[in-house]
N, C-alpha and C positions, 0 to 999 in steps of 0.2 A: 454834473448834474447840478439841479437849482435846490435850495433849503426846501421847498415843499415837499420833492421827490424824496431828500434825505429824511425827511420827516414821515412819510409815507412806508418808507424802507423800516425807519428805527419802529413804528407803530406796529406793523404786519410782523417784523421780527419778533418784539414784543408778546403779541399776543400766541406765533407759534410755539416761544418757546413756553408761555405760560401753560399752553394746552398742551404741548409734549411732556411737560414736567407731570401733569394731571396723569398723561395717559403712562408713562412710567410708572406712577405708582397702582396704577388699574393693572397694568401689566404685571407687576410682579403679584399684584392678589390673583390674579388669574394665573399664575404660572404653572400652577398643577391641573388646569382645568385642559378641552381639547384644542388644537391647533386651529378650529376652525376660529375660535373665539378670538385668539391671538390675532390673526389675519382682518376678524372683522374690528378690532382695536384699532388696527393700523389703517383702516379706511375711514373710518370714524375721528381719529385723532386727525387726518390729513384735510376731512370737510370742515371741520369744527376750526381749525387752525383757517383756514381760508374763510369762513362765516365771520368769526370772531375778529379777523384784522380788518373785514368791511365796515361791521359795526363800529371798531373802534376810528376807523376814517373816517365815517359818516359823523359819527359824534364829533371830531374834529374840524367838521365842515371841508374836509378834503374834497369830498364829492355830493351832488345834490342828493334831495330826499328820491326824486324818481329813479336816479342812477343807485342808488342804495337799496331801492325796493327792486330792481334790475338785477341787480349782483346778487342780493339776498336770494330770491327766488334760483336763480342760475346754482347758486353755491349749494341750496338744499336739494334740488333735483339731481344735482351731482354727486353729493353723499348721500343720498337713496339708493342710486343706480352702485355706487361703490360700495355700498355696504351690501348690494346684494348680490355684487359679483365676487366681493370677499368672501359672504358665506356661503356661495356654489364652492367655491375655488377651496376654500377650507372645509368643505365636504368632501369634496373628493381627497385631498390630501388626506385626512380623517381615513376615508375609507381606504386609501393604499397602504398609510402605514397599519392599519388593523389588519388588513391582508397578510402587511409582513409579520405580523405580532402572530397573527395562527402558526405563518410558516415555522417561525420560531418556536414556537409552542410544541408544534409536530416533528421539530424535528431532532427529537431523542426518541420517538416512538417509530413503528415497524414500517410505517408505508412511507414512500419516498416522497420527497418535497419537490415540487414541478416549479420551474421557473415561470413567474408572472412577466408578461411583456408588457404591461400598464404602467402610466405613470411616468415622471421624467426622469431624465439617464441616468441621475444618482440612486433612484429608488430601483429601476431595472436593475442595474450594476448588484445592487443588495440582495436583489432576489437570485439573482443569476449566481451570485455567491452564497446564498443558502442554499441553493439546489446542488451546487457542487460541494459543499461541503455535507449535504446527507447523502451524495453518491458516494462519498469518502468514508463515511459512518458505515455505511451500508456493506460498502468493502471489507472495512475493519473488523464487522461483526461478523461478515462472512468466515475471511480469514480466522477470526479468535475461536469461532466453531469447529472449523475445521482443525485448529491447533488441540482444539480441546476434545475433539474427538480423538485425533492422534495419540493425544497423552494417554487416553483410556486406552486405544490398542494396544500402546507400548506396553504399559503397566499388564494388561492380561497376556500379551504374546511373550512378554520377556519373562514373566511369571512361570508362564507354561514352557518356555524355551530353558529355563533353569530348573523348574521341578521334575521335566522329564531326566536329563541326564544325573542330576543328583539322585533321584529313585534308582537308575540304574547303575551309578555307582554304589551305591548304599549297599544294593543286592548282591554286586560283584564283591565290594570287602567282605561282607558278612560271608559271603561262599569261599573267599581265601582265608578269613582267620576259623573259619569250622573245616577247613580241607577239604570242603565239598566240592573245588573249582577242577573242571575236566580237564581245563587247559590255563594253568594258571598265568601262564607268562602273555596268554591271547588276552585275559582278563585285565594285567596290567597294563598293556598296551592300548585297552580301549580307555582303561581310566584316565592316561596320560593325553589320549585323542580327546575327552571330554573336558579334561581339566583344561585344555590348550583351547577348545572352542569357548568354554567361559570365559575365560581371560580375555579372547579377543573380543566377547560380547560387552565386558566391563571396559575395556579401551575404547569402545566405541560409543558407551555409555558415557565416558568420560570426556570425549572430546566432543561429543553433542552438546553435553552442559558447557562447554569452554563456548560454543559458539553462541547457542544461546543466550548466555552470560556476556557475551559482548568482547571478552577477554582475548580471543584468539587474536593476536597480533603476529604481523607478517613482517619478517624479517627480510627485506628482497636482496638477492643475488641473481646474476646470468646465469640461467639455467638452459643447457642446450636441450631442445625438444628431443632432438635424435635419441641422447643416451637416455632422455625418462623413459621414453616408450620401450627401448631394449629392454630396460631395467625390468619395467612391469611386465613385459611380455616373458623374458626369462623365467621371472618369478612364478607367473599364471602357468606357464608350458605344463609341468607335471600334472597340475589339474587337470588342464584341458585335454592331456593324452589319455587320460584315465576316465576320461569321457568321451574319448574319441571325438573330440573338436577341434578344429584345426584354426592356427592362428596366423595373422598376416597382417600386411598393409604396408606401408610408406609414409615419409616424413622427409619435406624438402629440406635439402643439403643447406647445414648453415645455419636454420632456424632457431632461435633462442628468444628467451624471454626473461624478464624481471619477476621473481617469486621466490617464494620458499621451497627448497627442493622438497622437503620432506613432506609437506604439505600436497605440493603436485604429484609427488610419486602416489601421495595415499589415494588423489584424485585418478589416475589412471587406471591404477590397481584397483580399486573398488569398483569401477566402471567395467575394468575386463573381467573380473570376480563375476559382476551382475550378468556380464553378456555370457558369457560359459554357463552360468546357473541355469538360465532360461532360453539357451540353445540345443535342439535332439541332437542327438548323435549324428556323428558325418556333418555336422553344420560346419560354420565357417564364422571366426569374429575377428573382424578386421579393424588397423588403428590407423587412423592417418592424420598428418598434420601439415599444414597450410599456411601460410602468411596473408593476411587481408587487410590491406592498408594498415592501418595502426592498429591490427590485433594480431594475433596467433588463433588459428582455430583447430581444434583439436577434436577427432570424430571418433567414435567406436560405436560399429555397425554389426549386430548380430541376427539370427535368425528364430526370434521368439516367438513369431506367429503375430506379432501386432499388439496395439494397444486398443481399447475401445477411448470414443472420445472423453469421455468422464473419468478413466483411468488416467488419462494425462493430466490431467490437471492435480492428480495426487501422485502422481509417481514420486515427485521429492517430498513427498512429506514425510514425517517420521511415523515408524512403524508399520508404514505400507507394504505391503508385498504382493498382492496383485496375482495371485495364484490363480485365482478364475480365470483372468481375462488373458492370460499369457501359456506358453506350453507349459504343462507340468512339469516340475525338478524330480525327474526318475530317480530310483533307486538311491544313489549318494548324497543323500541330504546331509548325512553327518559331517562331509568335508566343507560343504556351501551353506548350508543353510543358515540363515541369519535371522537376525530380529526387524528387519526392515528398515536397519539405520543408515546402510552405504550407501543409498543416492542421497538422504538427507544432509551425511555428512559432506559429499561431494557437493552441494548446493552451498551450503555455509563455507567451505574453504575457496571455493571460487568467488563468491561474494565477497570474500575478506580481502581477494587479490581486486577487487573491483571489475569483475569479471560476468557472465553470464552463462547461464548453464538450460540448455533444451532437448528436448526431446520428438521426433517424428517418426512415422511409420514410412519405409519405403521398401518397395518390392526388391528382393537378393533372390531373384529367381522363385524358387520354391521353398518353404513357405516365404509369408512376408515377414520383412525383421523392422527392428526399432533401430534408430539411430540416434544416438547422445552426441549434442554439438557443446564442447565446451570454446567459449571465447575469451582470451585473454587479453589484457592491454600489454603493450609492448614495454611501458614503463607505466608505475606504478607513482599516483600522485599523494604526496605525503601532505 
């Protein structure tokens, strides 16, 4: 380039730097104002840099007076249009951010936040993230409400289930002490049975507290599913016979899973006792085990009469019993009745094994029954 051209570049650069420094100062003063002022300032700085450069070049006689007037008019018009565009864009950006601000304020409220599809990609992405967070918060609130209801029901039912046998035992012990018991041996047997039931209830509460506290640890071993099911059926068979319920099922040969033997035994035992409790006399409870790709599936099917859709969402909640929706538990409530902890413990143990548990209604002839499905991974991730 020639010397004159270098001189023009130097003059334009000096003018742009001078205007830019002033613009930075103004930007610092306006840093707490709306973004529309920031965008307007950018447009003003750009137009002012051109205008000051033209004026400086004209003063140094690099351009004629006529050319100076022409370029000045072009720069002024361009600056005015640029400022107008900047104000319009700033208003739009300010509106988008105001909408996001409203969404953020509504995030902790009860009304769900809907994703807004206006504005640039970054604004839309942030709006969608706020909507997703709102959905997760709503789900969390609903889950917390269910847990709180479950805790209240648990306290109520456990208090009732403890008060009733304690009152009965007190009456029987007083009768034994006064020598008024017509059959002392029967009274002693009944007291021991009630004590055993309360011990089981306390054990369930302790196990549930470990699950909720997150201290339940799984020491995986190779567990043969066939042996697991056979032991559970053998333990539940006397209770099933007393209620005229038949136990059956099948497990694939050689099926094994990595898990805690005691925990998995409790899972199958709880599901079996739950199925027996809600199956009417002459009904059938079946246990099946099979492999599904990288999973092992255990299913326990009963003749409970089915579950309502609303009850299916609560069946694994703490203290849920659902006696109104299922076949009533006749007669032998003393042996089988619990505080609604068994299925909650099942879910906790299965999830500790990185598995999933679910329930569905299935036709088992007459009446309709329930099928509880437990899916466990073949190997646990550590």
